[in-house]
C-alpha positions in Angstrom: -11.7 -9.5 -25.2 -10.9 -9.6 -28.9 -13.1 -7.5 -31.1 -12.1 -10.5 -34.0 -14.0 -12.9 -31.8 -17.3 -13.8 -31.3 -19.5 -14.0 -28.2 -19.4 -17.5 -29.1 -15.5 -17.9 -29.3 -14.6 -15.6 -26.3 -17.0 -18.2 -24.2 -14.9 -21.1 -25.5 -12.1 -19.4 -24.3 -13.2 -19.3 -21.3 -14.6 -23.0 -21.1 -10.7 -24.0 -22.4 -9.1 -21.9 -19.9 -11.7 -23.2 -17.0 -10.8 -26.9 -18.2 -6.8 -26.3 -18.2 -6.3 -24.7 -15.2 -5.2 -26.3 -11.6 -6.9 -28.1 -11.0 -9.5 -27.7 -13.7 -13.0 -26.6 -12.6 -15.8 -24.6 -14.5 -17.9 -22.6 -11.8 -21.7 -23.3 -11.8 -21.5 -19.6 -13.7 -19.8 -19.8 -16.4 -21.5 -23.8 -17.7 -24.4 -21.8 -17.2 -23.0 -19.3 -19.7 -22.4 -21.8 -22.2 -25.1 -24.1 -22.0 -26.9 -21.2 -23.3 -24.7 -21.1 -26.6 -23.8 -24.7 -27.1 -25.2 -27.1 -27.0 -24.7 -30.8 -25.0 -23.0 -32.4 -27.9 -20.4 -29.7 -28.8 -19.6 -29.2 -24.9 -18.8 -32.5 -24.7 -16.7 -32.5 -27.8 -15.2 -28.9 -26.9 -14.0 -30.8 -23.2 -12.9 -33.6 -24.6 -10.8 -31.3 -27.4 -9.3 -29.0 -24.5 -8.6 -31.8 -22.2 -6.9 -33.7 -25.0 -4.7 -30.1 -25.9 -4.1 -30.1 -22.6 -3.1 -33.5 -22.0 0.0 -33.2 -24.5 1.2 -30.4 -23.2 1.8 -32.0 -20.7 2.5 -34.8 -21.6 5.0 -33.1 -24.1 6.4 -31.0 -21.5 7.6 -34.1 -18.9 9.5 -35.0 -22.0 10.8 -31.9 -23.7 8.6 -32.5 -26.9 8.7 -29.5 -29.1 5.0 -28.5 -30.0 4.2 -29.1 -33.3 3.0 -26.6 -36.3 -0.4 -28.9 -37.9 -1.8 -27.4 -41.3 -5.2 -26.4 -40.4 
């Protein structure tokens, strides 16, 4: 656990890792944990963002497209 992350951020990272594994599986325990911290709308947004980034990373890997540094 990195001390610079909040509990909420740690949960988001755990969710991202679960979603992007092959196969992507979020355990009931993790889902209950994130539901206590995030609203349904936030979870939909997080899940969508993680899934989209995972899609792009896998697509780019097939075509050897380098990762781009985007401004924050």
